[in-house]
C-alpha positions, -999 to 999 in steps of 0.1 A, spaced: 662 154 -149 643 186 -157 610 167 -156 619 153 -121 627 188 -109 594 201 -123 574 173 -106 592 180 -73 584 217 -76 547 210 -84 545 186 -54 559 212 -30 537 239 -44 505 218 -42 515 205 -8 522 239 5 489 253 -7 469 223 6 486 215 38 505 246 48 475 270 50 479 279 87 508 283 110 511 257 138 513 263 175 503 293 196 506 327 180 512 362 195 503 395 179 515 427 194 511 452 165 485 461 139 511 453 112 514 417 124 476 413 124 474 428 89 502 406 76 485 374 89 459 376 62 485 383 35 508 355 47 480 329 53 451 339 30 436 303 30 439 298 68 406 290 84 413 266 113 441 273 137 457 244 155 469 265 184 458 296 203 461 334 197 472 361 221 465 396 209 478 427 228 492 460 218 484 497 221 484 503 183 459 475 175 428 491 160 411 462 143 413 424 139 405 422 101 436 401 95 417 372 111 386 375 89 390 340 75 394 322 108 365 299 117 379 279 146 407 281 171 418 248 188 432 265 219 427 299 237 420 333 223 431 362 245 426 398 236 443 421 262 455 457 265 443 468 231 434 504 241 425 515 206 403 485 198 366 495 199 350 463 185 360 428 175 353 431 138 375 407 119 365 377 139 332 376 121 336 341 108 348 326 141 323 299 152 343 278 177 370 283 203 382 249 218 399 266 247 393 298 267 382 332 255 396 360 275 389 397 268 408 418 294 418 455 299 407 469 266 401 505 276 380 516 246 362 484 236 325 494 235 310 463 218 316 426 211 304 430 176 325 408 154 316 376 174 281 372 159 290 338 144 306 324 176 284 294 189 308 275 212 335 282 237 348 249 251 363 263 283 361 296 302 348 329 289 361 359 308 353 396 303 374 417 327 382 453 331 369 465 297 359 500 310 338 511 280 320 478 272 283 484 280 266 451 269 272 417 256 257 426 222 275 407 195 272 372 211 237 364 197 248 330 183 266 318 214 248 287 227 274 267 247 301 275 273 320 244 284 331 258 317 329 291 336 316 325 325 330 355 343 319 391 338 340 412 361 348 449 366 334 463 333 324 497 348 302 507 318 282 474 315 246 485 318 229 452 307 235 416 297 216 418 265 231 398 236 231 364 253 196 352 245 208 321 226 230 308 255 215 276 267 244 258 284 271 269 309 288 237 322 304 256 351 298 288 371 283 321 360 299 349 380 289 385 375 310 407 398 316 444 404 300 458 373 290 491 389 267 503 361 248 471 357 212 478 367 193 447 356 
């Protein structure tokens, strides 16, 4: 009987490590503690089967997501007024849904997205008042649908998009009052 219990324990342990590496479904993070705990709770998680919504005034970094390489749904980063860059998403290569970055009052750069090559649906940058360029998107080659750059009052240029070869939708650049070129 003890051998049977030991085998069952071993099976559950190995199964949990091999197959339970990531949470399923869509995830929402509203505090820095929740983001930090993600890496502690899921240290082997690399591919998320759902989406992520991140938003909260105390969020200062995204380092808890440093192992994530792909997201099978949307990634939304909104209302993170203390976030200045996207470091922590450095290994993210693909988003199989939308990428929306909205209303992040102190976001100055998109650094942290240097490995991102593909966004399957829309990419929207809206109302990020301190964002001044698209620097950090140097590997992005494909957008599956629309690209919207809207009301980023400090955006002075679109440098950083030199590798982008395909937008299978509309490119809309609207109301970026500091954009000169």
